[in-house]
C-alpha positions in Angstrom: 302.6 -8.0 77.4 299.9 -7.6 74.8 296.8 -5.6 75.7 293.7 -7.5 76.6 290.2 -7.2 75.1 288.6 -9.1 78.0 287.9 -6.0 80.2 285.2 -6.1 82.8 282.2 -3.9 81.9 281.2 -1.1 84.2 278.3 -0.4 84.0 276.9 -3.1 81.7 277.3 -1.5 78.2 274.8 -1.5 75.4 277.5 -2.7 73.0 277.5 -6.1 74.8 273.8 -6.6 74.2 272.8 -8.6 71.0 273.2 -6.3 68.1 269.6 -6.6 67.0 268.6 -5.0 70.4 270.9 -2.0 70.2 268.2 0.4 69.0 265.7 -0.7 71.7 268.4 -0.6 74.4 269.5 2.9 73.4 266.0 4.2 73.1 265.0 2.8 76.5 268.2 4.1 78.1 267.6 7.6 76.8 264.2 7.6 78.7 265.8 7.0 82.1 268.6 8.9 83.9 272.1 7.4 83.3 273.3 5.0 86.0 276.1 6.0 88.3 279.5 4.7 87.5 281.8 3.0 90.0 285.0 4.8 89.2 287.2 2.3 91.1 285.8 -0.6 89.0 286.1 1.5 85.8 289.7 2.2 86.4 290.3 -1.6 87.0 288.8 -2.2 83.6 291.4 0.1 82.0 294.2 -1.5 84.0 293.1 -4.8 82.6 293.6 -3.5 79.1 297.4 -2.9 79.0 300.6 -2.0 80.7 300.1 1.5 79.2 297.1 2.1 81.4 298.4 0.2 84.4 301.4 2.6 84.5 299.2 5.6 83.8 296.6 4.9 86.4 298.9 3.6 89.1 297.1 3.4 92.5 294.4 6.0 91.6 290.9 5.2 92.6 289.2 8.3 91.1 289.0 9.4 87.5 290.1 12.9 88.5 293.4 11.5 89.8 294.4 10.2 86.3 296.0 12.7 83.9 293.9 13.4 80.8 294.9 11.6 77.6 296.1 14.1 75.0 295.8 13.9 71.2 299.6 13.6 70.9 299.5 10.4 73.1 297.2 8.4 70.8 300.1 7.1 68.8 301.4 5.3 71.9 298.1 3.8 72.9 298.2 0.0 72.4 295.5 -1.9 70.6 294.1 -5.2 71.9 294.0 -8.1 69.3 290.8 -8.6 67.4 289.2 -9.4 64.1 288.7 -6.9 61.3 290.6 -4.1 63.0 290.5 -0.9 61.0 292.3 2.4 61.5 290.5 5.7 61.0 292.6 8.8 60.5 291.3 12.3 61.1 292.8 15.8 61.2 289.7 18.0 60.8 291.2 21.4 59.9 293.6 21.5 62.8 296.2 19.6 60.7 297.2 17.4 63.6 296.7 13.8 62.6 295.1 11.4 65.0 294.3 7.7 64.3 291.9 5.4 66.2 291.4 1.7 65.8 288.1 -0.1 66.1 287.0 -3.6 65.4 283.8 -4.3 63.4 281.5 -4.5 66.4 282.8 -1.1 67.7 282.3 0.5 64.3 278.8 -0.8 64.1 277.9 0.4 67.6 279.3 3.8 66.8 276.9 3.9 63.9 274.0 2.8 66.1 274.9 5.6 68.6 275.1 8.1 65.7 271.6 7.1 64.6 270.2 7.4 68.2 268.6 10.8 67.6 266.5 9.4 64.7 264.9 6.9 67.1 262.9 10.0 68.3 262.3 11.6 64.8 259.0 11.3 63.0 260.2 9.4 60.0 258.6 6.8 57.6 259.4 3.1 57.6 261.7 3.6 54.6 263.9 6.6 55.0 265.6 8.2 52.0 268.5 10.2 53.3 271.3 12.2 51.7 274.6 12.7 53.7 277.2 15.3 53.0 280.7 13.9 53.5 284.3 14.9 52.7 285.6 14.9 49.1 284.2 16.2 45.8 282.2 13.2 44.5 278.4 13.2 44.2 276.0 10.2 43.8 273.4 10.2 41.0 269.7 9.2 41.5 270.1 6.0 39.6 272.9 4.7 41.9 271.9 2.0 44.4 271.8 3.4 47.9 273.6 2.1 51.0 271.0 0.3 53.1 270.9 0.1 56.9 268.0 -1.3 59.0 267.8 0.2 62.5 265.0 0.9 65.0 262.3 -0.6 62.8 263.2 1.6 59.8 265.2 0.9 56.6 267.6 3.8 55.8 268.6 4.2 52.1 271.5 6.6 51.8 273.1 8.5 49.0 276.3 10.7 49.5 277.4 14.2 48.3 281.0 15.4 48.7 281.7 18.7 50.5 283.2 20.1 47.3 280.8 18.4 44.9 279.2 20.3 41.9 276.2 22.1 43.3 274.2 21.4 40.2 274.7 17.6 40.6 273.9 17.8 44.3 270.7 19.7 43.5 269.6 17.2 40.9 270.1 14.3 43.4 268.1 16.0 46.1 265.4 17.1 43.7 265.0 13.5 42.4 265.1 11.8 45.8 263.2 14.4 47.9 264.8 12.8 51.0 263.2 12.8 54.4 266.5 13.4 56.1 269.6 15.4 55.1 272.7 14.9 57.3 276.4 15.5 57.2 279.2 18.1 57.5 277.7 21.4 58.5 279.9 23.6 56.3 279.2 21.3 53.3 275.5 21.7 53.7 275.8 25.5 54.0 278.1 25.7 51.0 275.5 23.8 48.9 272.7 26.0 50.2 274.6 29.1 49.1 275.5 27.8 45.7 272.4 25.8 44.8 271.3 26.6 41.3 267.6 26.4 42.1 265.4 27.1 45.2 265.4 24.4 47.8 262.0 24.9 49.4 260.6 22.1 47.1 263.0 19.5 48.5 261.1 19.5 51.8 263.1 17.2 54.0 261.5 16.4 57.4 264.7 17.2 59.2 268.2 18.5 58.5 270.9 17.0 60.8 274.3 18.8 60.5 277.3 17.4 62.4 281.0 17.1 62.4 281.6 20.8 63.1 280.4 23.6 65.4 277.1 25.0 64.0 277.0 28.8 64.4 273.6 30.3 64.8 273.8 32.0 61.5 274.5 28.7 59.7 271.6 27.1 61.5 269.2 29.9 60.4 270.4 29.9 56.8 270.1 26.1 56.4 266.7 26.0 58.1 265.3 28.9 56.0 266.6 27.3 52.7 265.0 23.9 53.3 262.1 25.1 55.4 262.8 22.2 57.9 263.9 21.8 61.5 267.7 21.8 61.9 268.7 19.3 64.6 272.5 19.4 65.2 274.7 16.5 66.3 277.9 16.9 68.3 280.8 14.4 68.4 284.4 13.5 67.5 286.1 10.9 65.3 287.9 9.6 68.4 285.0 9.3 70.7 281.9 8.9 68.5 278.6 10.7 69.0 278.6 12.8 72.2 275.3 14.8 72.1 272.3 15.5 69.8 269.6 18.1 69.5 266.2 16.8 70.6 263.2 17.1 68.4 261.0 17.3 71.5 262.6 20.1 73.5 265.2 21.5 71.2 268.1 21.1 73.7 271.2 19.0 73.2 271.1 15.7 75.1 274.5 14.2 76.1 275.0 10.4 75.5 276.2 10.3 79.1 275.1 6.6 79.4 277.6 5.6 76.8 280.3 8.3 77.2 281.4 9.7 80.5 281.8 13.5 80.1 283.8 15.8 82.4 283.9 19.6 82.1 286.3 22.1 83.5 288.9 24.7 82.9 290.9 22.4 80.6 287.9 21.8 78.3 285.8 18.7 77.7 287.2 15.3 78.7 285.5 12.1 77.4 285.7 8.4 78.3 283.7 6.2 75.9 282.4 3.1 77.7 282.0 1.0 74.5 285.6 0.9 73.2 287.5 -2.3 73.9 290.4 -2.6 71.5 291.8 0.9 71.9 289.9 2.4 74.9 290.2 6.1 75.7 290.4 7.1 79.4 289.8 10.8 80.0 290.5 11.8 76.4 290.8 15.6 76.2 288.8 17.1 73.4 289.2 20.6 74.7 285.8 22.1 73.7 284.1 24.3 76.3 280.8 22.9 77.1 278.4 22.8 80.1 276.3 19.9 81.3 272.9 20.4 82.9 269.9 18.5 84.2 267.3 16.9 81.9 264.5 19.2 80.6 261.6 18.8 83.0 258.9 18.2 80.4 261.0 16.3 77.8 260.6 12.5 77.7 264.4 12.1 77.1 266.1 12.0 80.5 269.7 12.3 79.4 271.6 15.4 80.7 271.5 18.5 78.6 274.7 19.9 77.0 275.4 23.5 76.0 278.3 24.1 73.6 280.1 27.4 74.5 283.2 27.1 72.3 284.0 24.2 70.0 286.3 23.1 67.2 285.2 24.8 64.0 286.3 24.8 60.4 287.1 27.9 58.4 286.5 28.4 54.7 289.0 28.4 51.8 288.1 30.6 48.9 288.7 29.0 45.4 289.8 31.1 42.5 286.3 31.5 41.2 285.1 32.7 44.6 283.6 29.4 45.7 283.7 28.6 49.4 285.5 25.3 50.1 285.7 23.5 53.4 289.2 22.2 54.2 287.5 18.8 54.9 287.0 18.5 51.1 290.8 17.9 50.6 290.8 14.6 52.5 294.5 15.1 53.4 294.2 12.3 56.0 294.1 9.8 53.1 297.6 10.8 52.0 300.0 8.0 53.3 303.0 9.3 55.3 301.5 12.7 56.1 302.0 13.5 59.8 300.6 17.0 60.1 299.5 19.9 57.9 298.4 23.5 58.1 296.6 25.4 55.3 296.8 29.2 55.2 295.2 31.5 52.8 296.7 35.0 52.4 294.7 38.1 51.9 295.8 38.0 48.2 294.0 34.6 47.9 297.3 32.6 47.6 297.2 29.2 49.4 300.2 28.1 51.5 300.3 24.5 52.7 302.7 23.6 55.4 303.3 19.9 56.2 305.4 17.3 57.9 305.8 14.0 56.2 307.9 10.8 56.3 308.8 11.1 52.5 308.3 14.8 51.6 308.8 14.5 47.8 306.3 11.7 47.5 303.8 13.3 49.8 304.1 16.7 48.1 302.9 15.4 44.8 299.9 13.8 46.4 299.1 17.1 48.2 299.3 19.0 45.0 296.9 16.6 43.3 294.5 17.0 46.2 294.6 20.8 46.1 294.2 20.9 42.3 291.2 18.6 42.4 289.3 21.0 44.6 290.5 24.5 43.9 
């Protein structure tokens, strides 16, 4: 039996509103406490998706009675039919490949949720932003930006790769003077440490790192370099945006109205309410976080979240001493690669261990990826 996309919604989800209303709905929802969820109806929604979940849930009527979904199980999770389905592969620096499938509406809603913090930023009507992503490519000022209209603002975006030439990155930022700088935390830090010129003249209104755990020392260094507030974001490829640092109170607010979060000895467990094609029920991320009540004098009424221990990325040192994030290698784009682990010895030598369907073909691609960066 094929999985079904026609699952009942519990509670009514923002993704099912007209798309042009998403920003207003997410803004308004952030200003009120999240609604309580009927766990019995929520489990019925997952049973309606597929035999996979019907067997997994059984007769359970509470979330806690359903075993957490582990990363290794994603490959067996069925996908409901839909238009424009796309797979996203990710391995971070763990080397364990995971793949998630979303349709177009889900992808667009994930972006809307990612942009939710900016609904509360003091930004102009037209926002120039530069985003640090994986890879080693860097845009130039004369390139047309990627445009996105959301929350009454038009975002014009240029991209810088995590391993891009610092000189080219500085020239882009100096020419654009963006109001917002976002992206991979370690990539932003690498640029700060290798920038050929001072950055205090760039003067963004905000810097929004994400994608990795942001240690206090990184936060301080980035904020000092740009002389701007550093407002972190917390999430995962599989689940989307989970929490964001508030410009009003400085605390992290959990997107608890869109993603159910459970904390405990086994680490963070997430159930996104907006996924239909390949929904995740009690997906174990494993980070150690704590949830708390809203801040009393903050207009945002979402629960607060404190990150105690999270996934983080280590540096690789290139032959010339440059720091390189493993995210720069983009190994998840190599077809047939199942898993990988990159180790750097004290001597500086790199050892890449991998598992692949066709080792000789994959090895040549991996060598190319390594040479391009280090």
